[in-house]
LUMPAVEX-700834 format. One record per atom (N, C-alpha, C): residue number from 1; residue in three letters; x, y, z. Coordinates in steps of 0.1 Angstrom, whole numbers, plus 2048, in hexadecimal, padded with zeros to 3 digits. Atoms other than C-alpha are relative to their C-alpha. Layout:
! residues N
<resi->NUM | resn->ALA | xx->X | yy->Y | zz->Z>
...
This chain:
! residues 90
<resi->1 | resn->UNK | xx->7FB | yy->80B | zz->7FB>
<resi->1 | resn->UNK | xx->503 | yy->EB3 | zz->68B>
<resi->1 | resn->UNK | xx->80D | yy->804 | zz->7FD>
<resi->2 | resn->UNK | xx->7F1 | yy->7FC | zz->805>
<resi->2 | resn->UNK | xx->52F | yy->EBA | zz->688>
<resi->2 | resn->UNK | xx->803 | yy->7F2 | zz->7F9>
<resi->3 | resn->UNK | xx->7FB | yy->80F | zz->803>
<resi->3 | resn->UNK | xx->537 | yy->E99 | zz->677>
<resi->3 | resn->UNK | xx->813 | yy->7FF | zz->806>
<resi->4 | resn->UNK | xx->7F4 | yy->806 | zz->7FF>
<resi->4 | resn->UNK | xx->55B | yy->EA5 | zz->681>
<resi->4 | resn->UNK | xx->804 | yy->800 | zz->812>
<resi->5 | resn->UNK | xx->7FD | yy->801 | zz->7ED>
<resi->5 | resn->UNK | xx->554 | yy->EA9 | zz->6A7>
<resi->5 | resn->UNK | xx->804 | yy->7F0 | zz->800>
<resi->6 | resn->UNK | xx->805 | yy->80C | zz->7FA>
<resi->6 | resn->UNK | xx->546 | yy->E8B | zz->6A7>
<resi->6 | resn->UNK | xx->80B | yy->7F3 | zz->7FE>
<resi->7 | resn->UNK | xx->7F3 | yy->806 | zz->803>
<resi->7 | resn->UNK | xx->569 | yy->E7A | zz->696>
<resi->7 | resn->UNK | xx->805 | yy->800 | zz->80A>
<resi->8 | resn->UNK | xx->7F4 | yy->7FD | zz->7F7>
<resi->8 | resn->UNK | xx->57C | yy->E90 | zz->6B0>
<resi->8 | resn->UNK | xx->7FE | yy->7F5 | zz->809>
<resi->9 | resn->UNK | xx->801 | yy->805 | zz->7F4>
<resi->9 | resn->UNK | xx->56A | yy->E80 | zz->6CD>
<resi->9 | resn->UNK | xx->800 | yy->7F0 | zz->800>
<resi->10 | resn->UNK | xx->7FC | yy->811 | zz->804>
<resi->10 | resn->UNK | xx->56C | yy->E5D | zz->6BE>
<resi->10 | resn->UNK | xx->80F | yy->7FF | zz->803>
<resi->11 | resn->UNK | xx->7F3 | yy->7FE | zz->800>
<resi->11 | resn->UNK | xx->58F | yy->E64 | zz->6BF>
<resi->11 | resn->UNK | xx->802 | yy->800 | zz->80B>
<resi->12 | resn->UNK | xx->7FE | yy->7F9 | zz->7F1>
<resi->12 | resn->UNK | xx->592 | yy->E74 | zz->6DF>
<resi->12 | resn->UNK | xx->7F9 | yy->7EE | zz->805>
<resi->13 | resn->UNK | xx->801 | yy->80C | zz->7FC>
<resi->13 | resn->UNK | xx->57F | yy->E4F | zz->6EA>
<resi->13 | resn->UNK | xx->807 | yy->7F7 | zz->804>
<resi->14 | resn->UNK | xx->7F5 | yy->80B | zz->806>
<resi->14 | resn->UNK | xx->59A | yy->E3D | zz->6DA>
<resi->14 | resn->UNK | xx->80C | yy->805 | zz->809>
<resi->15 | resn->UNK | xx->7F3 | yy->7FD | zz->7F5>
<resi->15 | resn->UNK | xx->5B4 | yy->E51 | zz->6EF>
<resi->15 | resn->UNK | xx->7FD | yy->800 | zz->80D>
<resi->16 | resn->UNK | xx->7FE | yy->805 | zz->7F2>
<resi->16 | resn->UNK | xx->5A4 | yy->E47 | zz->70F>
<resi->16 | resn->UNK | xx->801 | yy->7F6 | zz->800>
<resi->17 | resn->UNK | xx->7FB | yy->80A | zz->7FE>
<resi->17 | resn->UNK | xx->5A7 | yy->E27 | zz->70A>
<resi->17 | resn->UNK | xx->80D | yy->7F9 | zz->7FE>
<resi->18 | resn->UNK | xx->7EE | yy->806 | zz->800>
<resi->18 | resn->UNK | xx->5C8 | yy->E22 | zz->701>
<resi->18 | resn->UNK | xx->805 | yy->804 | zz->80B>
<resi->19 | resn->UNK | xx->7FD | yy->7FA | zz->7F5>
<resi->19 | resn->UNK | xx->5D3 | yy->E3A | zz->71C>
<resi->19 | resn->UNK | xx->7F7 | yy->7F5 | zz->80D>
<resi->20 | resn->UNK | xx->801 | yy->80E | zz->7FA>
<resi->20 | resn->UNK | xx->5C2 | yy->E1C | zz->731>
<resi->20 | resn->UNK | xx->805 | yy->7F5 | zz->800>
<resi->21 | resn->UNK | xx->7FE | yy->806 | zz->803>
<resi->21 | resn->UNK | xx->5D1 | yy->E06 | zz->721>
<resi->21 | resn->UNK | xx->814 | yy->802 | zz->805>
<resi->22 | resn->UNK | xx->7EF | yy->801 | zz->7FE>
<resi->22 | resn->UNK | xx->5F7 | yy->E15 | zz->729>
<resi->22 | resn->UNK | xx->7FF | yy->808 | zz->80D>
<resi->23 | resn->UNK | xx->801 | yy->7FF | zz->7F2>
<resi->23 | resn->UNK | xx->5E8 | yy->E1C | zz->74E>
<resi->23 | resn->UNK | xx->807 | yy->812 | zz->801>
<resi->24 | resn->UNK | xx->801 | yy->7F1 | zz->7FC>
<resi->24 | resn->UNK | xx->5E6 | yy->E43 | zz->74A>
<resi->24 | resn->UNK | xx->7F8 | yy->804 | zz->800>
<resi->25 | resn->UNK | xx->80E | yy->801 | zz->7F5>
<resi->25 | resn->UNK | xx->5C7 | yy->E4B | zz->761>
<resi->25 | resn->UNK | xx->7FE | yy->80D | zz->7FD>
<resi->26 | resn->UNK | xx->807 | yy->7F0 | zz->805>
<resi->26 | resn->UNK | xx->5C5 | yy->E6F | zz->75B>
<resi->26 | resn->UNK | xx->802 | yy->804 | zz->7F6>
<resi->27 | resn->UNK | xx->800 | yy->805 | zz->814>
<resi->27 | resn->UNK | xx->5CB | yy->E6C | zz->735>
<resi->27 | resn->UNK | xx->7F0 | yy->7FE | zz->801>
<resi->28 | resn->UNK | xx->80C | yy->808 | zz->803>
<resi->28 | resn->UNK | xx->5AF | yy->E51 | zz->733>
<resi->28 | resn->UNK | xx->7F5 | yy->808 | zz->802>
<resi->29 | resn->UNK | xx->80E | yy->7F8 | zz->7FB>
<resi->29 | resn->UNK | xx->597 | yy->E68 | zz->748>
<resi->29 | resn->UNK | xx->802 | yy->80C | zz->7FA>
<resi->30 | resn->UNK | xx->7FE | yy->7F2 | zz->80B>
<resi->30 | resn->UNK | xx->5A0 | yy->E89 | zz->733>
<resi->30 | resn->UNK | xx->7FA | yy->7FD | zz->7F9>
<resi->31 | resn->UNK | xx->805 | yy->801 | zz->80B>
<resi->31 | resn->UNK | xx->59B | yy->E7B | zz->715>
<resi->31 | resn->UNK | xx->7F0 | yy->7F9 | zz->7FD>
<resi->32 | resn->UNK | xx->80B | yy->809 | zz->7FC>
<resi->32 | resn->UNK | xx->57D | yy->E65 | zz->71E>
<resi->32 | resn->UNK | xx->7F1 | yy->812 | zz->805>
<resi->33 | resn->UNK | xx->807 | yy->7F2 | zz->7FC>
<resi->33 | resn->UNK | xx->56B | yy->E8D | zz->72D>
<resi->33 | resn->UNK | xx->7FF | yy->808 | zz->7F0>
<resi->34 | resn->UNK | xx->803 | yy->7F9 | zz->80A>
<resi->34 | resn->UNK | xx->576 | yy->E9B | zz->70C>
<resi->34 | resn->UNK | xx->7F6 | yy->7F9 | zz->7F3>
<resi->35 | resn->UNK | xx->80A | yy->801 | zz->80C>
<resi->35 | resn->UNK | xx->563 | yy->E81 | zz->6F7>
<resi->35 | resn->UNK | xx->7F0 | yy->7FF | zz->803>
<resi->36 | resn->UNK | xx->80F | yy->7F9 | zz->7FD>
<resi->36 | resn->UNK | xx->545 | yy->E8A | zz->708>
<resi->36 | resn->UNK | xx->801 | yy->807 | zz->7FD>
<resi->37 | resn->UNK | xx->803 | yy->7F3 | zz->808>
<resi->37 | resn->UNK | xx->54A | yy->EAD | zz->700>
<resi->37 | resn->UNK | xx->800 | yy->803 | zz->7F1>
<resi->38 | resn->UNK | xx->802 | yy->7FE | zz->80C>
<resi->38 | resn->UNK | xx->54E | yy->EA7 | zz->6DF>
<resi->38 | resn->UNK | xx->7F7 | yy->7F8 | zz->7F8>
<resi->39 | resn->UNK | xx->80C | yy->80B | zz->804>
<resi->39 | resn->UNK | xx->531 | yy->E8C | zz->6DB>
<resi->39 | resn->UNK | xx->7F6 | yy->807 | zz->7FE>
<resi->40 | resn->UNK | xx->809 | yy->7FC | zz->800>
<resi->40 | resn->UNK | xx->515 | yy->E96 | zz->6C8>
<resi->40 | resn->UNK | xx->7F4 | yy->7FB | zz->801>
<resi->41 | resn->UNK | xx->809 | yy->80A | zz->7FF>
<resi->41 | resn->UNK | xx->502 | yy->E7B | zz->6CA>
<resi->41 | resn->UNK | xx->7FD | yy->7F7 | zz->80C>
<resi->42 | resn->UNK | xx->7FD | yy->808 | zz->7F6>
<resi->42 | resn->UNK | xx->508 | yy->E6C | zz->6EA>
<resi->42 | resn->UNK | xx->804 | yy->7F5 | zz->801>
<resi->43 | resn->UNK | xx->7FA | yy->80E | zz->806>
<resi->43 | resn->UNK | xx->518 | yy->E4E | zz->6E0>
<resi->43 | resn->UNK | xx->80D | yy->7FE | zz->80B>
<resi->44 | resn->UNK | xx->7F8 | yy->801 | zz->7F9>
<resi->44 | resn->UNK | xx->530 | yy->E56 | zz->6FB>
<resi->44 | resn->UNK | xx->7FE | yy->806 | zz->810>
<resi->45 | resn->UNK | xx->804 | yy->7F7 | zz->7F6>
<resi->45 | resn->UNK | xx->51D | yy->E61 | zz->718>
<resi->45 | resn->UNK | xx->806 | yy->7F7 | zz->80F>
<resi->46 | resn->UNK | xx->7FA | yy->807 | zz->7F3>
<resi->46 | resn->UNK | xx->52C | yy->E45 | zz->731>
<resi->46 | resn->UNK | xx->80A | yy->800 | zz->7FD>
<resi->47 | resn->UNK | xx->7F2 | yy->7FF | zz->802>
<resi->47 | resn->UNK | xx->54D | yy->E46 | zz->726>
<resi->47 | resn->UNK | xx->806 | yy->801 | zz->80D>
<resi->48 | resn->UNK | xx->7F8 | yy->7FD | zz->7F8>
<resi->48 | resn->UNK | xx->559 | yy->E58 | zz->73F>
<resi->48 | resn->UNK | xx->7FD | yy->7F8 | zz->813>
<resi->49 | resn->UNK | xx->806 | yy->80F | zz->7F8>
<resi->49 | resn->UNK | xx->546 | yy->E3D | zz->75B>
<resi->49 | resn->UNK | xx->80D | yy->7F4 | zz->7FF>
<resi->50 | resn->UNK | xx->7F4 | yy->80D | zz->7FF>
<resi->50 | resn->UNK | xx->555 | yy->E23 | zz->74E>
<resi->50 | resn->UNK | xx->812 | yy->7FD | zz->800>
<resi->51 | resn->UNK | xx->7EE | yy->7FE | zz->7F6>
<resi->51 | resn->UNK | xx->57C | yy->E30 | zz->750>
<resi->51 | resn->UNK | xx->800 | yy->801 | zz->809>
<resi->52 | resn->UNK | xx->801 | yy->804 | zz->7F6>
<resi->52 | resn->UNK | xx->574 | yy->E37 | zz->76C>
<resi->52 | resn->UNK | xx->802 | yy->7F8 | zz->808>
<resi->53 | resn->UNK | xx->800 | yy->813 | zz->7F6>
<resi->53 | resn->UNK | xx->56B | yy->E13 | zz->77B>
<resi->53 | resn->UNK | xx->80B | yy->7FF | zz->7F7>
<resi->54 | resn->UNK | xx->7EF | yy->807 | zz->801>
<resi->54 | resn->UNK | xx->588 | yy->E05 | zz->766>
<resi->54 | resn->UNK | xx->80D | yy->806 | zz->806>
<resi->55 | resn->UNK | xx->7F6 | yy->7F9 | zz->7F7>
<resi->55 | resn->UNK | xx->5A1 | yy->E1F | zz->771>
<resi->55 | resn->UNK | xx->7FD | yy->7F8 | zz->813>
<resi->56 | resn->UNK | xx->7FD | yy->80A | zz->7F1>
<resi->56 | resn->UNK | xx->598 | yy->E0F | zz->795>
<resi->56 | resn->UNK | xx->800 | yy->7F4 | zz->7FE>
<resi->57 | resn->UNK | xx->7FC | yy->810 | zz->7FE>
<resi->57 | resn->UNK | xx->599 | yy->DEB | zz->78A>
<resi->57 | resn->UNK | xx->80E | yy->7FF | zz->7FF>
<resi->58 | resn->UNK | xx->7F4 | yy->805 | zz->7FF>
<resi->58 | resn->UNK | xx->5BE | yy->DF3 | zz->77F>
<resi->58 | resn->UNK | xx->808 | yy->803 | zz->809>
<resi->59 | resn->UNK | xx->7F8 | yy->800 | zz->7EF>
<resi->59 | resn->UNK | xx->5C5 | yy->E03 | zz->79F>
<resi->59 | resn->UNK | xx->7FE | yy->7F7 | zz->807>
<resi->60 | resn->UNK | xx->808 | yy->803 | zz->7F9>
<resi->60 | resn->UNK | xx->5B5 | yy->DEE | zz->7B0>
<resi->60 | resn->UNK | xx->807 | yy->7EE | zz->801>
<resi->61 | resn->UNK | xx->7F9 | yy->80A | zz->801>
<resi->61 | resn->UNK | xx->5BE | yy->DC8 | zz->7A4>
<resi->61 | resn->UNK | xx->807 | yy->801 | zz->7EF>
<resi->62 | resn->UNK | xx->7F4 | yy->7FF | zz->807>
<resi->62 | resn->UNK | xx->5D3 | yy->DD4 | zz->784>
<resi->62 | resn->UNK | xx->7FF | yy->7F7 | zz->7F4>
<resi->63 | resn->UNK | xx->7FC | yy->805 | zz->80C>
<resi->63 | resn->UNK | xx->5C1 | yy->DC7 | zz->767>
<resi->63 | resn->UNK | xx->7EF | yy->804 | zz->805>
<resi->64 | resn->UNK | xx->811 | yy->7FA | zz->803>
<resi->64 | resn->UNK | xx->599 | yy->DD0 | zz->75C>
<resi->64 | resn->UNK | xx->7F6 | yy->7F1 | zz->808>
<resi->65 | resn->UNK | xx->80B | yy->80A | zz->7FD>
<resi->65 | resn->UNK | xx->57E | yy->DB9 | zz->76A>
<resi->65 | resn->UNK | xx->7F2 | yy->800 | zz->7F1>
<resi->66 | resn->UNK | xx->80A | yy->803 | zz->80A>
<resi->66 | resn->UNK | xx->564 | yy->DAB | zz->754>
<resi->66 | resn->UNK | xx->7F5 | yy->80B | zz->801>
<resi->67 | resn->UNK | xx->810 | yy->7F0 | zz->7FE>
<resi->67 | resn->UNK | xx->546 | yy->DCA | zz->763>
<resi->67 | resn->UNK | xx->809 | yy->808 | zz->7F8>
<resi->68 | resn->UNK | xx->7FA | yy->7F1 | zz->808>
<resi->68 | resn->UNK | xx->564 | yy->DE6 | zz->757>
<resi->68 | resn->UNK | xx->803 | yy->7FB | zz->7EF>
<resi->69 | resn->UNK | xx->7FE | yy->7F9 | zz->80C>
<resi->69 | resn->UNK | xx->569 | yy->DD9 | zz->733>
<resi->69 | resn->UNK | xx->7F1 | yy->7FB | zz->7F8>
<resi->70 | resn->UNK | xx->815 | yy->7F7 | zz->7FE>
<resi->70 | resn->UNK | xx->53B | yy->DD4 | zz->732>
<resi->70 | resn->UNK | xx->802 | yy->80D | zz->7FD>
<resi->71 | resn->UNK | xx->7FD | yy->7F0 | zz->7FC>
<resi->71 | resn->UNK | xx->540 | yy->DF5 | zz->73D>
<resi->71 | resn->UNK | xx->806 | yy->80A | zz->7F1>
<resi->72 | resn->UNK | xx->7FB | yy->7F3 | zz->806>
<resi->72 | resn->UNK | xx->558 | yy->E02 | zz->726>
<resi->72 | resn->UNK | xx->7F9 | yy->7FE | zz->7F0>
<resi->73 | resn->UNK | xx->80A | yy->807 | zz->810>
<resi->73 | resn->UNK | xx->547 | yy->DEA | zz->706>
<resi->73 | resn->UNK | xx->7F9 | yy->809 | zz->800>
<resi->74 | resn->UNK | xx->809 | yy->7FC | zz->7FF>
<resi->74 | resn->UNK | xx->528 | yy->DF9 | zz->70C>
<resi->74 | resn->UNK | xx->801 | yy->80C | zz->801>
<resi->75 | resn->UNK | xx->7FD | yy->7F0 | zz->801>
<resi->75 | resn->UNK | xx->539 | yy->E20 | zz->70F>
<resi->75 | resn->UNK | xx->7FF | yy->7FF | zz->7F5>
<resi->76 | resn->UNK | xx->7F6 | yy->7FB | zz->80C>
<resi->76 | resn->UNK | xx->548 | yy->E1D | zz->6EF>
<resi->76 | resn->UNK | xx->7F7 | yy->7FC | zz->7F7>
<resi->77 | resn->UNK | xx->808 | yy->806 | zz->806>
<resi->77 | resn->UNK | xx->52A | yy->E0A | zz->6DF>
<resi->77 | resn->UNK | xx->804 | yy->7FA | zz->7F2>
<resi->78 | resn->UNK | xx->7F9 | yy->809 | zz->812>
<resi->78 | resn->UNK | xx->52C | yy->DF4 | zz->6BB>
<resi->78 | resn->UNK | xx->809 | yy->80E | zz->7F6>
<resi->79 | resn->UNK | xx->7FA | yy->7FA | zz->807>
<resi->79 | resn->UNK | xx->544 | yy->DFE | zz->6A7>
<resi->79 | resn->UNK | xx->813 | yy->7FA | zz->803>
<resi->80 | resn->UNK | xx->7EF | yy->801 | zz->804>
<resi->80 | resn->UNK | xx->570 | yy->E06 | zz->6A0>
<resi->80 | resn->UNK | xx->805 | yy->7F9 | zz->813>
<resi->81 | resn->UNK | xx->7F9 | yy->802 | zz->7F4>
<resi->81 | resn->UNK | xx->574 | yy->E09 | zz->6C8>
<resi->81 | resn->UNK | xx->7FC | yy->7F7 | zz->808>
<resi->82 | resn->UNK | xx->803 | yy->810 | zz->7FD>
<resi->82 | resn->UNK | xx->564 | yy->DE6 | zz->6D1>
<resi->82 | resn->UNK | xx->80F | yy->7FB | zz->800>
<resi->83 | resn->UNK | xx->7EF | yy->807 | zz->802>
<resi->83 | resn->UNK | xx->589 | yy->DD8 | zz->6C4>
<resi->83 | resn->UNK | xx->80B | yy->804 | zz->808>
<resi->84 | resn->UNK | xx->7F8 | yy->7FC | zz->7F4>
<resi->84 | resn->UNK | xx->597 | yy->DEE | zz->6DC>
<resi->84 | resn->UNK | xx->801 | yy->7FA | zz->80D>
<resi->85 | resn->UNK | xx->804 | yy->804 | zz->7F5>
<resi->85 | resn->UNK | xx->586 | yy->DE4 | zz->6F8>
<resi->85 | resn->UNK | xx->804 | yy->7F2 | zz->807>
<resi->86 | resn->UNK | xx->7FC | yy->80A | zz->802>
<resi->86 | resn->UNK | xx->58B | yy->DC4 | zz->6EE>
<resi->86 | resn->UNK | xx->80E | yy->7FC | zz->805>
<resi->87 | resn->UNK | xx->7F7 | yy->7FB | zz->7FE>
<resi->87 | resn->UNK | xx->5AC | yy->DC6 | zz->6ED>
<resi->87 | resn->UNK | xx->808 | yy->804 | zz->811>
<resi->88 | resn->UNK | xx->804 | yy->7FC | zz->7F1>
<resi->88 | resn->UNK | xx->5AC | yy->DD6 | zz->715>
<resi->88 | resn->UNK | xx->801 | yy->7F3 | zz->809>
<resi->89 | resn->UNK | xx->806 | yy->805 | zz->7F6>
<resi->89 | resn->UNK | xx->59C | yy->DB7 | zz->721>
<resi->89 | resn->UNK | xx->807 | yy->7F2 | zz->7FE>
<resi->90 | resn->UNK | xx->7F0 | yy->808 | zz->803>
<resi->90 | resn->UNK | xx->5C3 | yy->D9F | zz->714>
<resi->90 | resn->UNK | xx->802 | yy->803 | zz->809>
């Protein structure tokens, strides 16, 4: 396993969440896909779908639903990105 690639996957996942927060849907999708490409252990396998759900909520409702927040939380797993997801739910 390449530790550098996994750190880059984590950074890409964080960029996806930051892009969601700032309303940049295309950037969020792109960063989520990049996270899965770099991810060597499958941590972010569900992130693209979770980001898509969140984008749909933002377009439809202007905010994230509990379901989208739960999907994002599950997609990033336990660790430093949980706080970023929590910030999105505020």
